[in-house]
Steps between C-alpha positions, in 0.01 A plus 500: 500500500841370472431193709180407300669546170778270611257241609317525166831473309690191600802590300540844680440324833768240440758760377419712812559200722833414318606880553419461867701182520785666318516787745473253796771299349727792438446625856582157642813489307607834601437428863720187488780675313477788762516254783791319348693824415441628863644185626808537272549877589457430873769227483729739314455767766572246765817406344617865470435566868628188641840483666788429277639225718171316489537205246162338548260764393138547606188322352184721453167429657190566321261750674199274484622273765619213289871422501614534132864491402580717203848390390571697187884505534623436154857595529743217453869479564656390190865565543729358233714339781199309629430363151858399462478312824209301357239653720149595402388860413259548785636637834440248784192558704311698237191428316488669157200619307551567123293429185307204633397689809371810320343298224314267744395805693331650195369168402334434835312845460358381170396168641336662799300718254425182291702636201645160400523601136592852421599662170861631444374862477313480823792348684736750365253783628518345843885478499521856382330602831747748674473304818601169323781703334624596844517135592703431189742775558545387866644172380688611186854369478635829447343640813750375757394717796768752426462854644400651159189706483470456120400139434470572127891560482554140598255343263607407144210390289734408221274595224687740290428315190178324607241759357272507805570168685283429800533691838529166680815510714815356342516205725282391792788384717707550800653816630850526649674681777822549298580534129718202374848558373481678160826316390347150537423465141738307268767708341451622138691417278547164645855375535385139441305610195789704365718186510240311314491769227873451456487124490336476157223288653260784467601683196827671397645821610576733210859606472561867477726591205756772585602718222758787462218753546396356837734700736330354801603162390158352610393410150164495335261235406482400142187633337231273367560616145862406519406149633252455213771601258734247656241232469439574126862516413582177703874601510547388854564140636202275538521529882500875472201496269309292750584732788411808278164344437433427867596845604257642242218282628545582864488878430158492329247560786140528382336842530192610661329586179267209398507352162169331545238511779294184523182574702313238689165516681637335818836559687799305368666268747794358306646534156818318376698427185605138419877421532544537132299818468241361249216491734336736754212435725293709742302378796209704607236530773231388272640152519630517135858463370562678162789375279682693240752410233808722553753340266509859353524695820403814318201349339289297740213265391220386716511116548211371707322527837452222759286508811513358853154353574348565844801720611508675827585872536765516222766308312793477731778391261586339177799318358610399150642153431861508374397392160223769486219236426317527825401774752430409867288757680327509842240673706467476893406139470690166504434445127748593220375571148727376232417643158672448154647813350406375137254757362336223306406310816175628617438238777459549862807508718603202703433503864778363741386445857809570721314402822591147453154358539315269260286669227147570635192675394615835352193668625479840658481370865820299462680799353409694806666238710844545345780422744731791403555782249791537271708829499789395273557239220812402299619246263818308559777541247411187331122570490406176661414636853318796652586672841228699676510733805159505686326623789565356850882477431477198269717423192376248251717318239280337223587256229315603181535165307369281787269766635597442859636691786862420562548708812281721712676654794418769751844677485379846628301637782304730261374523141766421232478793252765394250698206393756425222767249401851593547643360171304476171699182423415325821178430678658419834568834685223742546426810698195617696420837633229552769313751717697367790789723379725192395636383168573137512697242294376155424636189333214319343681164556477538880179703571315210666586623851398863421843608595655773291863484376559849623353846549560860410391750753510877506165629401295620798164469339351254253640418152286575200705346228830319420686454173795279421777614260499147365849418581448315818665745707327846529139571593310827543215584733244781553378577855219698665769663687549716191834342401621245240783278588759291306614172642783267429438127548858464644396727790184293596436437868491135587168376617624402844638858565176649373284282738708619799452879437152479348298511819640832609566688180145586402240741639134382555294432202242754587774779490594444144427785249197465289628604162157525343404821671698821566880564474791336672651689791884500425558533889366144523788367303802356672801278385442135585802395706507162311471647159688289246411683185771642262326832389198680607303730262277774625300776339192329348170446682357156569148580587150403403586169343778234448731699285752311306877540424736335246854471373552678175574254198846412383467569135318835506663652812813291564341396832599835632187602698221391740158659456171520677145643485392763744175622647564862391473398132860446408747236413816533697820366331785458733879458440641212713663748737142611603500829313227580260593444135166640378129509539203455272218733584183292397266734665629806308477295184140366545331784694179618323533246204163355576175689547332502844213242524297555826424176683675192590736416788780728590824429709511803703281704732361741238155461352468384144447836340784709663765216532838616363709313247722264706737240389669207678752304305460139624737328253759585225665289244816587295521353154771247478638621165391864471541815699132492598310460830123439540333618828190330627285724719191591672422818327233758441262718699487338835728225367180307386669410163818343398784562224799338347715775370799432259808720569799485278844670489479818275827695583310762678263591218166649612334418175533218254505584117393154406147382458304423706566773738602446857225464746267297290204389699346162430265257664584156647491343161735770360217659307512879481196673637430879449301503832840490678559856358181654614669697775777614270434887442766553244326273237308702256256348239788474241731330742226253616452417120857455445529277803220279390658458155823405673321246721313358206840433303655359812212262582477401130880418500454286800199315372239636747 
């Protein structure tokens, strides 16, 4: 009966065949995994029983008669002394298997079964197989073969604040036989940074007034209220009044509470104020740049939106001209779009081809044949040139007026993720930061031979961003080794010396950390013996994306700090001695401020419905004239949306008595939307009506 019914019903027959195939496939996978694990366990037992003096080890033989070598030794000798000697990380005579090995093993299983395309949920179900989990635990960096019966004690999933992050191991990487020196990290506070804080180059140290009531003689800092009184009375000398104003500014660090939360439908990749503070732009994954009038930093106005036609994946960078008239923005292509910022100019942006080729048919096929993609773009100080960092280690200098490429050099062995000019007043000296772990200095007047003027080395993983102080001397960099570094141009390494040490100072490319997945194992960090940085800042997380860092502005902070985004949803603000001056918790300020909308892509391993609220601050910008900072982030459930949040100094107040209230939620055109408050349980009908009335008055005042 059953067979005849299946024959009469093709759908039931097909589903039955699929079910049989699934059972056969699962059995085949389990048999392969069992065979692989048997080989692993057999080798482990062999190593336990072999004589301690035998250094060669024994290879396993497969029981089916074929000679198969299972070399799953993944422990690597990574002594700090070996790194200091310029050696590689791998112990001689050993072949390591880490992430590519395990990934290829699973991929081969899928290919054998014909599963060339598989959904994320199906793949995760396969990876959650206990046998596959045993394979991952076998190669975890924290499992170093120690005589410890409790493997969980050595595993730190580092997700105390992650609200249900993936179970995937922190890092598919290499184990070690011995823990590195715990004292290898740079000292905090940094002595060099402390000297900089005393030099008046990075702010001023506040004098402690000693009174008759201070029996300790240490003194106390003057309170802000007294400084404001001194400013209003103006009884001090002009020099003291200026110093008093600078000290007031550098003490006003923005708080975590958000004044305004601007919600976007796609992640935000970059957001920056203009040098005069009158303009703000945000670059998004939807290939659009939104511009805002911020001449009044506490009352923004939406300006206009420009789009990158035929972009690839996302917008990678944007740069505003010194006169605020043009905005250059890029995607992973060799074309730069140049758009006027005038809100009355509704025309299409200009396209600048940085490939150096003659103009051809701008059809789709030609666009697919682009020679490189641009990761970073910057205007020169005079606004006449553009410099771009691109894939393949290339740097391009482009003359805007003549529309021709002045220089295109291959100055790095890997992608150039960031470029900037050293001095805003001069277009001659520029910096470039690359995935090859180096930061190089170039003179545009002598770039023809692709020879750098000098190099900064100290990062042990690729650089994600660089920022110049604008004085022609100091430059800041963020690295995938979870550190930020300050450099002094006077300490640059000559190119000749760099070329002599370059062949032996770096590990193989395939051993570098893939910052896009998992977390960084701090045991992998070591001090580069040729490090010529001034200060190293640690504490933030440079994961998932190319997170950016900046110097704080002179007027609003007295150039006192450096700050960076972080994958854990915060902005870290550092003193120059590497101590943390403050943090802005963007995740806490935005969590739950947008209702859940099932569907759409997510940036973690959770499905769309159960994805937790996650935040990754990719960029931040401190207002040049006000105690205000804007965080540009990937945000929302599964990080599938984006936000720009405005944080200002509020003297520790949790609530603002002024209108509108803190935490106002608006869309990308600064229009208030009651839909953003749907998940707010404390709003009753009367409160919602009052909120709509306030929103209507605010929109009417702004002309919406």
